[in-house]
C-alpha positions in Angstrom: -66.0 -28.4 -21.6 -61.7 -28.8 -22.6 -62.4 -25.3 -22.6 -64.0 -24.6 -19.5 -62.2 -26.7 -17.3 -58.8 -25.0 -19.0 -60.1 -21.5 -17.9 -61.0 -22.9 -14.9 -57.4 -24.1 -14.3 -56.2 -21.3 -14.8 -58.0 -19.3 -12.6 -57.1 -21.5 -9.8 -53.4 -21.4 -10.8 -53.9 -17.8 -10.6 -55.3 -17.5 -7.5 -53.6 -20.2 -5.8 -50.1 -20.5 -6.9 -49.2 -16.5 -7.2 -47.8 -14.7 -10.1 -44.4 -13.2 -11.6 -44.1 -9.7 -12.3 -41.4 -7.3 -13.2 -41.0 -4.1 -12.5 -39.9 -1.6 -15.0 -36.1 -0.5 -15.7 -36.0 3.0 -17.2 -33.0 2.7 -19.9 -31.7 5.9 -18.6 -30.9 4.9 -14.6 -27.9 5.9 -12.9 -25.9 2.8 -12.2 -23.4 3.3 -8.5 -20.8 2.3 -8.9 -18.3 1.5 -5.6 -15.8 4.0 -5.9 -11.9 3.3 -4.7 -10.2 4.7 -1.7 -7.0 3.9 -3.9 -5.6 7.1 -5.9 -2.7 7.8 -7.5 -0.2 9.7 -5.7 2.6 12.0 -6.9 5.4 12.9 -5.1 5.1 16.9 -5.0 9.1 16.8 -6.9 7.4 14.0 -9.6 10.6 11.4 -8.4 7.9 8.6 -7.7 4.6 7.2 -8.1 2.7 5.2 -5.6 -1.2 4.2 -5.1 -1.9 5.5 -1.5 -5.3 4.7 0.2 -6.6 8.4 0.7 -4.5 11.9 0.5 -1.2 11.2 2.3 -0.4 14.0 4.5 3.2 15.0 4.5 5.8 15.6 7.2 9.2 16.6 7.4 12.3 16.2 10.1 15.7 16.2 10.6 17.4 13.4 11.6 21.6 12.8 12.0 22.9 10.0 10.4 26.2 9.6 9.6 27.0 11.0 6.6 25.5 13.9 8.8 21.9 15.5 9.2 19.4 15.2 6.3 15.5 15.6 6.2 13.2 12.8 6.1 10.2 13.9 3.5 7.4 11.5 5.0 4.4 11.0 3.4 1.6 9.1 5.5 -2.1 8.0 5.0 -3.5 6.5 8.5 -7.0 4.1 8.1 -8.5 3.8 11.9 -11.3 2.4 11.1 -9.0 -0.7 9.7 -5.8 -0.4 12.4 -3.6 0.3 9.2 -1.4 3.1 8.1 0.6 4.0 4.8 4.0 5.5 4.2 5.9 6.5 1.8 9.8 8.6 2.8 12.8 8.9 1.2 16.0 10.8 2.7 18.4 12.1 -0.1 22.9 11.5 1.0 25.4 13.8 -0.8 26.8 12.7 -3.5 30.6 11.9 -2.2 28.6 9.6 0.3 27.0 7.9 -2.6 30.4 7.9 -5.0 31.8 6.5 -2.2 29.7 3.2 -0.8 29.6 2.8 -5.1 33.5 3.0 -5.3 34.1 1.0 -2.2 31.2 -1.9 -3.2 29.3 -0.8 -0.1 25.4 -0.2 -1.2 24.4 -3.7 -0.3 26.5 -2.7 3.4 24.3 0.5 3.8 21.2 -1.5 3.1 22.0 -3.1 5.9 22.5 -0.6 7.7 19.2 1.5 7.4 17.4 -1.9 7.9 19.4 -2.2 10.9 18.6 0.9 11.8 15.1 1.0 11.2 14.6 -2.0 13.3 16.7 -0.3 16.1 14.5 2.9 16.1 10.9 1.0 15.9 12.5 -1.1 19.1 12.2 -4.4 16.9 12.6 -7.4 16.4 13.8 -8.8 12.2 11.4 -11.4 12.0 12.0 -12.1 7.8 13.9 -10.5 5.0 14.9 -10.6 1.5 16.7 -8.7 -1.1 15.0 -7.4 -3.6 15.4 -5.0 -6.4 13.5 -2.0 -8.5 15.0 -2.3 -12.0 18.5 -1.9 -11.4 18.1 -0.1 -7.7 18.8 -2.7 -4.8 16.8 -2.9 -2.0 15.6 -4.8 1.1 12.1 -6.2 2.4 11.5 -6.7 5.7 8.9 -7.5 8.4 9.5 -6.9 12.1 7.4 -6.5 15.2 7.1 -3.3 17.1 5.7 -3.5 20.9 2.1 -2.8 21.4 1.3 -6.5 19.3 2.9 -4.2 15.6 3.4 -5.8 12.3 5.2 -3.9 9.4 6.2 -4.8 6.2 9.0 -2.5 4.4 10.8 -2.4 1.6 13.5 -0.2 1.1 16.0 1.3 -2.3 18.7 3.1 -3.1 17.6 4.5 -5.8 20.9 7.0 -7.2 21.1 9.1 -4.2 18.0 8.8 -2.5 16.7 6.8 -0.4 13.0 5.3 -0.3 11.1 3.4 2.2 8.3 2.5 1.9 6.3 0.4 4.5 2.7 -1.0 6.0 2.2 -1.2 10.0 -0.7 -2.9 11.6 -1.9 -5.2 14.1 -0.9 -8.7 14.1 -4.6 -9.7 13.8 -5.8 -7.0 11.2 -3.1 -8.7 9.1 -4.4 -11.8 7.6 -7.1 -9.5 6.2 -4.6 -6.7 4.8 -2.8 -9.5 2.7 -3.8 -8.2 -0.8 -3.9 -4.5 0.1 -0.4 -4.1 1.6 1.0 -6.4 -1.2 -1.1 -3.9 -3.4 0.3 -0.5 -2.6 4.1 -2.0 -2.3 3.7 -3.2 -5.2 2.7 0.0 -7.0 6.0 2.1 -5.8 7.2 2.9 -8.9 10.3 5.8 -9.7 10.1 8.3 -12.0 12.6 8.6 -14.7 13.9 11.8 -15.6 
């Protein structure tokens, strides 16, 4: 009688309560892994490396500076869907100009002039700045706003004869969502030892 009751109870449980099924899984089934858009980019001349969210577009432009005409080399990735632009650029100064800066202790003044020039050219307003270094090289980190509700965070370093500018431009509303990406991009910049 107990056995019949137990069998009957199991039958009711299965019919009314359902049962658990499992899907068979093959040991050789491929697993989908998300691919990062961030890739290590090395300058064509091997002078620096940085993580960029895609393959950068390269552009060159001649700039009129106090020390004469200099060539600006830019590498840019624009992610329109995220309303953000990542860029790294550099200019090379003459050895004589750099020697003059070092001899007269004007490296900090040159970085200040670079900051002022960047903000003025963008028709921007300086929000904040701080002195930073990249190894033994002096630099500045600046934050400024510019027309169109844009915010720019930029790092400027003078490395030997080369002035590097690493920047991220986005909108005020998108900035808070991109904080980690912005910091990761800026912090990934490194110069190569020659």
